C-alpha positions in Angstrom: -91.4 101.0 -162.6 -88.3 99.3 -164.0 -86.5 102.6 -164.1 -86.1 103.0 -160.4 -84.9 101.3 -157.2 -87.0 102.3 -154.3 -86.1 102.2 -150.6 -89.3 101.1 -149.0 -88.4 101.2 -145.3 -85.6 102.2 -143.0 -83.6 105.3 -142.6 -82.6 107.5 -145.5 -79.5 106.3 -147.4 -76.1 107.6 -146.3 -74.2 109.1 -149.2 -70.4 108.9 -149.0 -68.1 111.1 -151.0 -66.4 109.4 -153.9 -62.8 108.4 -153.4 -62.3 106.5 -156.7 -60.9 108.1 -159.8 -62.8 106.0 -162.3 -66.2 107.4 -161.1 -65.2 111.0 -162.0 -65.6 110.1 -165.7 -69.3 109.5 -165.0 -69.8 113.2 -164.1 -69.4 114.6 -167.6 -72.2 117.1 -168.0 -72.8 120.9 -168.4 -74.1 121.2 -164.8 -72.3 120.8 -161.5 -73.2 117.7 -159.5 -71.9 115.7 -156.6 -71.1 112.1 -157.1 -71.8 109.9 -154.1 -71.7 106.2 -153.1 -74.5 104.6 -151.0 -74.6 101.0 -149.8 -77.9 99.3 -149.3 -78.8 95.9 -147.9 -81.0 93.8 -150.3 -82.2 90.3 -150.9 -81.9 90.6 -154.7 -78.8 92.6 -155.5 -78.0 90.7 -158.7 -81.5 91.2 -160.1 -81.3 95.0 -159.3 -78.0 95.3 -161.1 -79.3 93.4 -164.1 -82.3 95.7 -164.2 -80.0 98.8 -164.2 -78.0 97.2 -167.0 -81.0 96.5 -169.2 -82.4 100.0 -168.7 -79.0 101.7 -169.5 -78.6 99.4 -172.5 -82.0 100.5 -173.8 -80.8 104.1 -173.5 -82.9 104.9 -170.3 -82.0 106.2 -166.9 -82.2 104.5 -163.5 -83.1 106.4 -160.3 -82.7 105.7 -156.6 -86.0 106.8 -154.9 -86.0 107.4 -151.2 -87.3 109.6 -148.4 -85.0 112.2 -146.8 -84.7 113.1 -143.1 -87.9 115.1 -143.4 -89.8 112.3 -145.0 -89.9 114.0 -148.4 -89.6 111.9 -151.6 -86.2 112.3 -153.3 -84.9 110.8 -156.6 -81.3 110.6 -157.7 -79.9 109.3 -161.0 -77.9 106.0 -160.6 -74.7 106.1 -162.6 -73.2 102.7 -161.7 -74.3 99.7 -159.6 -72.6 96.6 -158.1 -73.9 93.8 -155.9 -71.7 92.0 -153.4 -72.5 89.0 -151.2 -71.1 89.3 -147.7 -71.4 87.2 -144.5 -74.2 89.5 -143.5 -76.1 89.2 -146.7 -76.2 91.0 -150.1 -75.1 94.6 -150.3 -76.0 96.9 -153.3 -73.4 99.6 -154.1 -75.0 102.5 -156.0 -73.0 105.5 -157.4 -75.5 108.3 -157.7 -75.5 111.9 -158.9 -77.0 114.6 -156.6 -77.4 118.3 -156.8 -74.7 120.2 -155.0 -77.2 121.7 -152.5 -78.3 118.2 -151.5 -74.8 117.1 -151.0 -74.0 120.1 -148.8 -77.0 119.4 -146.5 -75.8 115.9 -145.9 -74.4 115.5 -142.4 -70.6 115.3 -141.9 -69.2 111.7 -142.0 -68.9 110.1 -138.5 -65.6 110.9 -136.8 -63.5 108.7 -134.6 -65.8 109.3 -131.6 -69.1 108.8 -133.6 -70.6 105.5 -134.8 -71.8 105.2 -138.4 -75.6 104.8 -138.9 
């Protein structure tokens, strides 16, 4: 149970393409994957980041568990995590690795005339 962060309610997470160079170093593997950033509201962001750290320090893997648009369970490895407190509450930033097929299915990012989720 300590090796995952589960989204219990709400819409599926929105995965944003990575624009930061430092994250590309996390993608060293023999397979091809897409690196994405997702932002989640939480009440205990610091505790979740600490749980990630302890799992990684022990040599384990952390996963983001969520439901997709069809309601199917999905699981993506978390590569990095950060918590930030804003005026609206705590936000958990998760950098995850996804299969290329999953990334291509993701909707296009909102344009100027569209509102983000």
